C-alpha positions in Angstrom: 0.1 -0.1 0.1 1.3 3.5 -1.2 1.5 5.9 2.1 1.5 9.4 0.9 2.0 12.6 3.1 0.1 15.9 1.5 1.5 19.5 2.9 -0.1 22.5 2.0 2.7 25.5 1.9 1.6 29.1 3.1 0.5 28.7 7.2 2.1 25.2 6.8 5.7 24.3 5.7 6.1 28.4 5.4 5.4 30.2 8.9 5.3 33.7 9.6 2.8 36.8 8.6 5.6 38.1 5.9 3.7 37.1 2.8 0.2 38.4 4.0 1.5 41.6 5.0 3.5 41.9 1.7 0.5 41.0 -0.3 -1.5 43.7 2.0 1.2 46.0 1.7 0.8 46.0 -2.3 -2.9 46.2 -2.1 -2.6 49.2 0.2 -0.3 51.0 -2.5 -3.1 50.2 -4.8 -5.5 51.6 -2.8 -3.2 54.8 -1.8 -3.8 53.9 1.7 -0.4 54.5 3.7 -0.6 52.7 6.7 -4.5 52.2 7.7 -4.8 49.2 5.5 -1.7 47.2 6.8 -2.5 48.1 10.4 -5.9 46.7 10.3 -4.6 43.3 8.6 -1.9 43.1 11.3 -4.8 43.3 14.0 -6.7 40.8 12.2 -3.8 38.6 12.0 -2.9 38.8 15.8 -6.3 38.0 16.8 -7.0 35.2 13.9 -11.0 35.3 14.2 -13.8 36.3 12.3 -15.0 34.6 9.0 -11.8 34.7 7.1 -10.2 31.4 6.1 -6.4 32.9 6.8 -4.8 35.9 6.4 -5.0 35.9 2.7 -8.6 35.6 2.6 -8.4 38.6 5.3 -6.7 40.7 2.9 -9.2 40.1 0.4 -12.2 41.1 2.4 -10.6 44.0 3.7 -9.7 45.3 0.6 -12.8 44.3 -1.5 -14.8 46.4 1.4 -12.6 49.4 0.2 -13.4 48.9 -3.4 -10.7 46.6 -4.6 -11.8 44.6 -7.6 -10.4 41.1 -8.7 -8.0 42.3 -11.2 -6.4 44.7 -8.5 -6.0 42.3 -6.0 -4.8 39.6 -8.7 -2.1 42.0 -9.6 -1.2 42.7 -5.7 -1.0 39.2 -5.0 1.5 38.3 -7.7 3.7 41.2 -7.0 3.9 40.2 -3.4 4.7 36.6 -4.4 7.6 37.8 -6.3 8.8 39.0 -2.7 8.4 35.5 -1.2 11.5 34.4 1.1 13.2 38.0 0.7 13.0 40.8 3.4 9.8 42.0 2.5 8.2 39.0 2.6 10.2 36.8 5.4 9.0 33.1 6.4 10.3 30.5 8.4 9.9 26.5 8.8 8.4 24.8 11.6 10.7 23.1 14.4 11.9 19.8 13.4 10.0 19.6 9.8 13.2 19.2 7.6 14.3 16.3 10.1 10.8 14.9 10.0 10.4 14.8 6.0 14.1 13.3 5.6 13.4 10.4 7.9 9.7 9.8 6.5 11.2 10.0 2.8 11.8 6.2 3.7 8.1 5.5 4.4 5.9 7.6 2.4 5.8 9.6 -1.0 6.1 13.3 0.3 3.9 15.7 -1.9 3.6 19.5 -1.6 0.1 20.8 -2.8 -0.1 24.8 -2.8 -2.9 27.3 -4.3 0.1 29.4 -4.9 1.6 30.1 -8.0 4.9 28.6 -8.7 6.8 32.1 -8.4 9.8 31.5 -6.1 8.6 28.3 -4.6 11.9 26.8 -5.6 13.7 29.7 -3.5 11.4 29.5 -0.8 12.2 26.0 0.0 15.7 26.5 -0.4 15.7 29.6 2.2 13.5 26.9 4.5 16.1 24.7 4.3 13.4 22.4 2.7 15.0 21.8 -0.9 15.0 18.5 -2.3 12.9 16.9 0.3 9.6 16.7 -1.8 9.1 14.2 -4.1 6.2 15.8 -5.9 5.4 19.7 -6.0 2.1 20.9 -7.2 1.7 24.6 -7.6 -1.7 26.8 -8.2 -3.3 23.6 -7.4 -6.9 25.1 -7.1 -7.7 24.0 -3.5 -10.3 22.6 -2.2 -11.6 21.4 -5.7 -8.2 20.7 -7.2 -7.3 18.7 -4.1 -10.4 16.4 -4.9 -9.0 16.2 -8.4 -5.6 15.2 -7.3 -6.8 12.3 -4.6 -9.0 11.0 -7.0 -6.0 10.2 -9.4 -4.1 8.2 -6.6 -4.0 4.5 -6.4 -6.9 2.9 -5.1 -5.0 1.4 -2.3 -3.1 4.7 -1.2 -2.9 5.6 2.3 -3.1 9.4 2.6 -2.8 12.0 5.3 -3.2 15.3 4.2 -1.9 18.3 6.7 -2.5 22.1 6.4 -3.4 25.0 8.5 -7.2 25.6 6.5 -9.8 22.7 7.0 -11.7 23.8 4.2 -9.3 23.9 1.6 -6.6 21.8 2.7 -8.3 18.7 4.6 -11.9 18.9 3.9 -11.9 16.9 0.5 -9.3 14.2 1.9 -11.8 13.7 4.8 -14.7 13.3 2.5 -12.7 10.4 0.8 -12.0 8.6 4.0 -8.4 10.1 4.6 -6.6 11.0 7.6 -5.8 14.7 8.3 -4.0 17.0 10.6 -4.8 20.7 11.2 -2.2 23.2 12.3 -3.1 26.0 13.9 -4.9 28.5 11.7 -8.1 30.2 11.7 -10.8 29.0 13.7 -13.3 26.8 11.8 -16.3 25.2 13.6 -16.7 22.4 11.0 -13.3 21.1 11.4 -13.1 17.5 12.0 -9.4 16.4 11.7 -7.8 13.4 12.6 -5.1 15.2 14.4 -4.9 18.8 15.7 -2.1 20.7 17.2 -0.9 24.4 17.4 2.2 23.6 15.7 3.9 21.2 13.9 6.4 20.2 16.2 3.6 18.3 18.3 2.1 16.6 15.5 5.6 15.0 15.0 5.0 11.9 17.3 1.4 11.1 15.6 2.6 11.3 12.2 5.9 9.1 12.7 3.3 6.5 14.6 0.9 7.2 11.5 4.1 6.3 9.1 4.7 3.2 10.8 1.8 1.6 12.1 
């Protein structure tokens, strides 16, 4: 039986508010807002509550309320991704992730599935100390629907555990197909029913290790 570990990128293996704040800064520039917009997003991120799925969704909602359209948001997002893993959008890796991935490679296929475009993903993984540790990288995945498509193409006997910080996007499609899931941190979601839940990746390592070697 094939064992497959699926990982999300933003908020799961790439931590920190840097990329979201870079997005907010690009939106603020497009809206001619010097400080108020970004400060509001900082407050939202510190509270991590409300209806937003994550920080990016919080930026989108706040920008739409100020009249931003889809074209403006797309341009701002792409501009912010060009800053990924630079001083303008810093990121860090979870404690213990690199060591875990290196050890897990003997027992499972390791797949990164992200809605983010391929822009600076390789550079980001290098900056995180994770270069070469994933067997496959799927960008612009279109989750949640895209994750369901990805899962449907896996072998029928695949044993899957999906790991992410957004229940709706990263985990719900896997749960619906009977696979196991692990929810890390993230914005509150009353509908989330993950197999495992933890505030940070390091706390999950014993459960993931046990899953790999039942």
